[in-house]
C-alpha positions in Angstrom: 33.4 -12.7 20.0 35.0 -11.1 17.2 33.0 -7.9 15.5 32.0 -9.7 12.3 31.4 -13.2 12.2 33.4 -15.1 10.0 32.1 -16.3 6.3 31.3 -19.7 7.7 29.2 -18.5 10.4 27.0 -15.9 8.4 24.9 -18.7 6.9 23.9 -19.8 10.6 22.3 -16.8 11.7 19.0 -17.0 10.5 18.7 -20.4 11.7 20.0 -19.4 15.0 17.1 -17.6 15.4 14.6 -20.4 14.6 17.0 -22.8 16.9 16.8 -20.7 19.8 13.0 -20.8 19.4 12.9 -24.5 18.9 11.3 -23.6 15.4 14.5 -25.2 13.3 14.0 -28.1 11.2 15.7 -31.4 12.6 18.3 -31.7 9.9 19.3 -28.2 10.0 19.2 -28.6 13.7 21.8 -31.4 13.6 23.9 -29.3 11.3 23.8 -26.5 13.3 24.6 -28.4 16.5 27.7 -30.0 14.9 28.8 -26.4 13.8 28.2 -25.2 17.2 30.4 -27.9 19.1 33.2 -26.4 16.7 32.3 -22.7 16.9 32.9 -20.5 19.8 31.7 -17.5 18.1 28.2 -19.3 17.3 27.8 -20.6 20.7 28.6 -17.2 22.4 25.7 -15.8 20.0 23.3 -18.4 20.7 24.1 -18.2 24.3 23.6 -14.5 24.2 20.4 -14.7 22.1 18.9 -17.2 24.8 19.9 -15.0 27.9 18.7 -11.9 26.0 15.0 -13.3 25.5 15.2 -14.7 29.1 15.8 -11.2 30.9 13.0 -9.7 28.3 10.5 -12.1 29.4 11.4 -11.8 33.1 11.2 -8.1 32.5 7.9 -8.3 31.1 6.4 -9.7 34.2 7.4 -7.0 36.1 6.8 -3.7 34.2 8.5 -0.4 35.4 7.1 2.7 34.7 10.0 5.1 33.6 9.9 9.2 34.5 9.1 10.7 31.5 11.9 12.7 30.8 13.6 8.8 30.3 10.9 8.2 27.9 11.8 11.5 25.9 15.6 10.9 26.0 15.3 7.2 24.9 12.8 8.5 22.0 15.1 11.2 21.1 17.8 8.8 20.7 16.0 6.2 18.4 16.8 6.2 14.9 14.0 7.2 12.6 12.1 8.2 15.7 13.4 11.4 16.6 11.6 12.2 19.9 8.1 12.7 18.0 5.6 10.2 19.3 1.7 10.6 19.6 -0.1 11.3 22.3 -1.6 7.8 22.7 2.0 6.9 23.1 3.3 8.6 25.9 2.7 8.0 29.5 0.0 10.2 31.1 1.8 12.5 33.0 3.7 13.3 29.7 0.6 13.5 27.5 -1.3 15.7 30.1 1.5 18.2 30.2 
């Protein structure tokens, strides 16, 4: 998929999220499906969004405890977080350290 969506596709971005969730109005759903038949970029976006949701839901069924160092490095890289978290948000081993 191209780095930027063509102008004709940008209007569908909000609709795609609703479409994937099954919450898009019937008229818009039909219009989006007509667009998807002709647009490989938007089909890829829909497929990628569906796969991401599937993986997220599957992963949430099997939570994994990450080592404290991984948490620290992750939060240090997140914009607006800068590695600072309250003790309540830290894993037990990190909060007690």
